[in-house]
C-alpha positions as CSV (number, residue, x, y, z in Angstrom):
1,X,147.1,25.4,83.1
2,X,149.4,25.3,80.0
3,X,150.0,28.2,77.7
4,X,147.5,27.1,75.1
5,X,144.7,26.9,77.6
6,X,145.5,30.3,78.9
7,X,145.4,31.8,75.4
8,X,142.1,30.2,74.5
9,X,140.4,31.1,77.8
10,X,137.7,33.8,77.5
11,X,138.6,37.2,78.7
12,X,137.2,38.1,82.1
13,X,134.4,40.7,81.7
14,X,134.9,44.1,83.2
15,X,133.3,44.8,86.6
16,X,129.6,45.8,86.4
17,X,129.1,49.6,86.5
18,X,125.5,49.0,87.7
19,X,126.3,46.7,90.6
20,X,127.5,49.5,92.9
21,X,125.9,52.5,91.3
22,X,123.3,55.0,92.4
23,X,119.8,55.2,90.7
24,X,120.9,58.3,88.8
25,X,124.0,56.4,87.4
26,X,121.7,53.5,86.4
27,X,119.5,56.0,84.6
28,X,122.5,57.3,82.7
29,X,123.4,53.8,81.7
30,X,119.9,53.3,80.3
31,X,120.3,56.5,78.3
32,X,123.6,55.3,76.9
33,X,122.0,52.0,75.9
34,X,119.2,53.9,74.0
35,X,121.8,56.2,72.4
36,X,123.9,53.2,71.3
37,X,120.8,51.5,69.8
38,X,119.9,54.6,67.8
39,X,123.5,55.0,66.6
40,X,123.6,51.4,65.3
41,X,120.6,51.8,63.1
42,X,120.9,50.6,59.5
43,X,120.3,53.0,56.5
44,X,117.1,51.0,55.7
45,X,115.5,51.9,59.0
46,X,116.1,48.7,60.8
47,X,117.8,48.8,64.2
48,X,120.7,46.3,64.8
49,X,121.2,46.7,68.5
50,X,124.7,46.2,69.8
51,X,125.6,45.8,73.4
52,X,128.3,48.3,74.5
53,X,131.6,46.7,75.1
54,X,131.8,47.9,78.7
55,X,128.6,46.1,79.7
56,X,128.3,42.3,79.7
57,X,125.1,40.7,78.5
58,X,124.3,39.3,82.0
59,X,124.5,42.7,83.6
60,X,121.1,43.9,82.1
61,X,119.3,42.0,84.9
62,X,121.1,44.1,87.4
63,X,119.7,47.4,86.0
64,X,116.9,48.2,88.5
65,X,114.5,49.7,86.0
66,X,111.7,49.7,88.6
67,X,113.6,52.6,90.4
68,X,113.3,54.8,87.3
69,X,110.7,57.6,87.4
70,X,107.2,56.5,86.5
71,X,104.8,58.6,84.4
72,X,101.0,58.2,84.5
73,X,100.2,59.2,81.0
74,X,96.4,59.2,81.6
75,X,96.8,61.6,84.5
76,X,98.9,64.0,82.5
77,X,96.7,64.1,79.4
78,X,93.5,66.1,79.0
79,X,90.4,64.1,80.0
80,X,89.2,64.3,76.4
81,X,92.3,62.5,75.0
82,X,92.3,60.0,77.9
83,X,88.7,59.2,77.1
84,X,89.6,58.5,73.4
85,X,92.4,56.2,74.5
86,X,90.1,54.2,76.8
87,X,87.5,53.9,74.0
88,X,90.0,51.8,72.1
89,X,89.6,49.1,74.8
90,X,86.7,46.6,75.2
91,X,84.1,47.5,77.8
92,X,85.4,44.9,80.3
93,X,88.9,46.4,80.0
94,X,87.5,49.9,80.5
95,X,85.8,48.8,83.7
96,X,89.0,47.0,85.0
97,X,91.1,50.1,84.3
98,X,89.3,51.9,87.0
99,X,91.2,49.7,89.5
100,X,94.5,51.4,88.6
101,X,94.1,54.6,90.6
102,X,91.7,57.2,91.7
103,X,92.3,59.2,88.5
104,X,91.7,56.2,86.3
105,X,88.5,55.4,88.1
106,X,87.2,58.9,87.7
107,X,87.8,58.8,84.0
108,X,86.6,55.2,83.6
109,X,83.3,56.0,85.2
110,X,82.3,59.2,83.3
111,X,78.8,59.3,81.8
112,X,80.1,60.5,78.4
113,X,82.6,57.6,78.1
114,X,79.9,54.9,78.8
115,X,77.3,56.6,76.6
116,X,79.8,56.3,73.8
117,X,80.5,52.7,74.7
118,X,76.7,52.0,74.6
119,X,76.5,53.7,71.2
120,X,79.4,51.6,69.9
121,X,78.1,48.3,71.2
122,X,74.3,48.8,70.5
123,X,74.7,50.3,67.0
124,X,74.1,46.9,65.4
125,X,71.8,45.4,68.0
126,X,68.0,45.0,67.6
127,X,65.7,47.0,69.9
128,X,68.5,48.9,71.6
129,X,68.2,52.6,70.8
130,X,70.7,55.0,72.6
131,X,68.5,55.4,75.6
132,X,68.7,54.5,79.3
133,X,67.8,50.8,79.6
134,X,64.3,50.2,81.1
135,X,65.5,47.0,83.0
136,X,67.4,49.0,85.6
137,X,65.9,49.8,89.0
138,X,66.1,53.6,88.5
139,X,64.3,54.4,91.7
140,X,67.7,54.0,93.4
141,X,69.4,56.6,91.2
142,X,69.4,60.2,92.3
143,X,70.7,62.0,89.1
144,X,67.9,61.3,86.6
145,X,66.4,64.2,84.7
146,X,62.7,64.6,84.0
147,X,63.0,63.7,80.3
148,X,65.0,60.6,81.2
149,X,62.4,59.5,83.7
150,X,59.6,59.9,81.2
151,X,61.6,58.0,78.6
152,X,62.2,55.1,80.9
153,X,58.5,54.9,81.9
154,X,57.5,55.0,78.3
155,X,59.8,52.1,77.4
156,X,58.0,50.2,80.2
157,X,54.6,50.8,78.7
158,X,53.4,53.2,81.4
159,X,50.7,55.6,80.4
160,X,50.7,58.7,82.5
161,X,47.5,60.7,82.7
162,X,47.6,64.4,83.3
163,X,45.5,65.8,86.2
164,X,42.1,67.3,85.6
165,X,40.1,69.7,87.7
166,X,38.7,66.8,89.7
167,X,41.2,64.0,89.3
168,X,44.8,63.9,90.4
169,X,47.5,62.5,88.1
170,X,47.5,58.7,87.6
171,X,49.2,56.0,85.6
172,X,48.4,52.6,84.2
173,X,50.4,49.8,82.6
174,X,49.7,46.3,81.5
175,X,50.3,43.7,84.2
176,X,52.1,40.4,83.7
177,X,49.0,38.5,82.8
178,X,47.3,37.9,79.5
179,X,44.8,39.2,78.4
180,X,46.0,42.6,79.4
181,X,44.8,44.0,82.7
182,X,45.4,47.5,83.7
183,X,46.8,48.3,87.1
184,X,46.3,51.8,88.3
185,X,48.8,53.8,90.4
186,X,47.3,57.1,91.2
187,X,48.5,59.9,93.4
188,X,46.3,58.8,96.3
189,X,47.9,55.4,96.3
190,X,51.4,56.9,97.0
191,X,52.6,57.5,100.6
192,X,55.7,59.6,100.8
193,X,58.3,58.7,103.5
194,X,57.6,61.8,105.5
195,X,53.8,61.2,105.6
196,X,52.6,59.6,108.9
197,X,48.9,59.7,108.1
198,X,47.0,56.5,107.6
199,X,45.4,57.5,104.3
200,X,48.7,57.7,102.4
201,X,47.8,61.0,100.9
202,X,50.5,63.7,101.0
203,X,50.2,66.4,103.6
204,X,48.2,69.3,102.3
205,X,50.5,71.9,103.8
206,X,53.6,70.3,102.3
207,X,54.6,72.3,99.2
208,X,56.8,69.5,97.9
209,X,54.1,66.9,97.7
210,X,50.7,68.7,97.9
211,X,48.5,68.8,94.8
212,X,45.5,71.0,94.3
213,X,43.0,68.9,92.3
214,X,40.8,72.0,91.7
215,X,43.3,73.5,89.2
216,X,44.6,72.3,85.9
217,X,48.3,71.7,85.9
218,X,49.3,72.6,82.3
219,X,53.0,71.9,83.0
220,X,52.4,68.3,84.1
221,X,54.7,66.5,84.5
222,X,57.2,68.8,86.0
223,X,60.0,68.8,88.5
224,X,57.4,68.9,91.3
225,X,56.1,65.5,90.2
226,X,59.6,63.8,90.3
227,X,59.0,62.1,93.7
228,X,55.8,60.5,92.4
229,X,57.5,59.6,89.1
230,X,60.5,58.1,90.9
231,X,58.2,56.0,93.1
232,X,56.4,54.9,89.9
233,X,59.6,53.7,88.4
234,X,60.1,51.4,91.5
235,X,56.6,50.0,91.1
236,X,56.8,49.3,87.4
237,X,60.2,47.6,87.4
238,X,59.7,44.5,85.1
239,X,60.0,41.2,86.9
240,X,62.5,39.9,84.3
241,X,64.9,42.7,85.1
242,X,68.5,41.6,86.0
243,X,69.7,41.6,89.6
244,X,70.4,44.9,91.3
245,X,73.1,47.0,89.7
246,X,75.2,49.3,92.0
247,X,74.4,52.9,91.7
248,X,78.1,53.7,91.7
249,X,78.2,52.5,88.1
250,X,76.5,55.6,86.8
251,X,73.5,55.8,84.5
252,X,75.1,54.7,81.2
253,X,77.3,52.0,82.7
254,X,74.3,50.6,84.5
255,X,72.4,50.5,81.2
256,X,75.3,48.7,79.5
257,X,75.4,46.1,82.3
258,X,71.6,45.6,82.1
259,X,71.8,45.1,78.4
260,X,74.6,42.6,78.7
261,X,72.7,40.6,81.3
262,X,69.4,40.6,79.3
263,X,71.0,39.5,76.0
264,X,71.0,35.9,77.1
265,X,67.3,35.9,78.3
266,X,65.2,33.4,76.3
267,X,61.9,33.8,78.1
268,X,60.1,36.2,75.8
269,X,57.3,38.4,77.1
270,X,53.8,38.9,75.7
271,X,54.6,42.6,75.0
272,X,57.7,41.6,73.0
273,X,55.9,38.9,71.1
274,X,53.0,41.1,70.0
275,X,55.0,44.3,69.2
276,X,57.8,42.7,67.2
277,X,57.3,42.0,63.5
278,X,58.5,38.5,62.6
279,X,59.9,36.9,59.5
280,X,57.9,33.6,59.1
281,X,59.5,30.6,57.3
282,X,57.7,27.3,56.7
283,X,59.1,25.0,54.1
284,X,60.2,27.0,51.0
285,X,57.8,29.8,51.8
286,X,58.9,33.0,53.5
287,X,56.7,35.8,54.7
288,X,55.8,38.2,57.5
289,X,53.9,37.3,60.6
290,X,52.4,39.3,63.6
291,X,51.0,38.1,66.9
292,X,47.9,39.9,68.0
293,X,47.4,40.9,71.7
294,X,44.0,39.2,71.4
295,X,45.6,35.8,71.0
296,X,45.6,35.4,67.2
297,X,48.5,35.4,64.8
298,X,48.4,36.2,61.1
299,X,50.8,35.9,58.1
300,X,50.8,36.9,54.5
301,X,51.6,33.3,53.5
302,X,49.2,31.5,55.8
303,X,45.7,31.1,54.6
304,X,43.8,31.6,57.9
305,X,44.2,33.0,61.4
306,X,45.2,30.7,64.3
307,X,45.5,31.2,68.0
308,X,48.6,31.4,70.0
309,X,49.5,31.2,73.7
310,X,52.4,31.2,76.1
311,X,52.6,27.9,78.1
312,X,53.3,27.5,81.8
313,X,57.0,26.9,81.0
314,X,57.2,30.3,79.2
315,X,57.4,28.8,75.6
316,X,55.1,30.2,72.9
317,X,52.8,27.8,71.1
318,X,51.0,28.3,67.8
319,X,47.7,26.3,67.5
320,X,48.3,22.6,68.4
321,X,51.8,22.5,66.9
322,X,54.8,21.7,69.0
323,X,55.9,24.5,71.4
324,X,58.4,27.0,70.0
325,X,62.0,26.9,71.2
326,X,63.3,30.4,71.8
327,X,66.9,31.5,71.6
328,X,68.8,34.7,70.8
329,X,70.9,35.6,67.8
330,X,74.3,35.8,69.6
331,X,76.6,34.9,66.7
332,X,77.2,31.3,67.9
333,X,74.4,29.7,65.9
334,X,73.9,32.6,63.4
335,X,76.0,34.6,61.1
336,X,74.9,37.8,62.8
337,X,75.1,38.9,66.4
338,X,72.3,41.4,66.9
339,X,70.6,39.9,70.0
340,X,67.5,39.3,68.0
341,X,64.9,36.6,68.7
342,X,64.5,33.3,67.0
343,X,61.6,30.9,67.7
344,X,61.4,27.6,65.9
345,X,60.0,24.0,65.9
346,X,59.9,21.3,63.3
347,X,57.1,23.1,61.4
348,X,58.2,26.7,61.2
349,X,60.7,29.4,62.2
350,X,60.0,33.0,63.4
351,X,62.9,35.5,63.3
352,X,62.5,39.0,64.7
353,X,62.7,42.1,62.5
354,X,64.1,45.3,63.9
355,X,61.6,48.1,64.1
356,X,61.3,51.6,65.6
357,X,60.3,52.1,68.4
358,X,61.4,49.0,70.3
359,X,58.9,46.8,72.1
360,X,57.8,47.6,75.6
361,X,59.6,46.0,78.5
362,X,56.8,44.7,80.7
363,X,56.5,42.0,83.3
364,X,57.5,38.5,82.6
365,X,54.7,36.4,81.2
366,X,55.5,32.9,82.5
367,X,53.3,31.3,85.0
368,X,49.7,29.9,85.4
369,X,48.1,33.2,84.4
370,X,49.2,32.9,80.8
371,X,48.8,29.2,80.3
372,X,45.4,29.4,78.8
373,X,44.1,29.2,75.2
374,X,42.9,32.4,73.4
């Protein structure tokens, strides 16, 4: 090599201080890098990072940053602050964060967190008050309170009758057929697991299940009636409820999952059809329509009453017009995403209007029992 080549040759970089250093020395090097970056900041607030002269650019790969101390910020913060941080994430990300560690799972499964998630997600949705969802099999959950149990049964259309001097408590609810038929579920129809008798009546000497029909229970329902009410929730589970949801989810997380699964359902039930108020559009005319449980529908812009039915395929039909196609307002075909109902054919359009309270969640109304004219 001649003299000119040796003069133009690049200088050999100094040996790497991180190649044969301890983890503590590597940490010191990282601190020096941060200090050098802060010292090189411009007056206008922008950082112009400069690599220290004693470290070559290719030596950054040799700094084993994975050996530096790791800090679980969620574990160190109070649970209230950690909850607020997780609430900034979508619901799916909150659920996935529970896979990080036991601490993250504990925080990501709290009832308060998922109740606030439901409040955030359901705030603009039709027929979704901040209540436990009626389409969950709550008979498998052990931590329901008495008010929550009554609220779930009420959303399912169950009417609970208080006991009298001669009659034990009983309940009734519309079945999946139309016209409405009442199915009774009285105290004498319930057989507890610890009852070995053939009658199915609770043992008289069992204080937990016994009921004295000769006295009036002014406190009905009470905590004593929870076993009966829990069995009642298992019997009245709507047939269109989504698949089983693990009890490990918790009450409010299970409600969120049930709502997400039910949002895509397009088979509308008779209870939903008759209890929802509809915006009716036909041609240039726009009005309000209602469907009667007796099989008639009326509108303020329609001159006469006509019958309606639900066909064998689950699609509603008005008079002899074409069956109505049912879909949900999910934001894909509409400007809003409120999970409302839309029913339409070439003649008219029905759009659900939000109302309080929400419609009952009863059994699915598809099948031969509802394919008749009214």
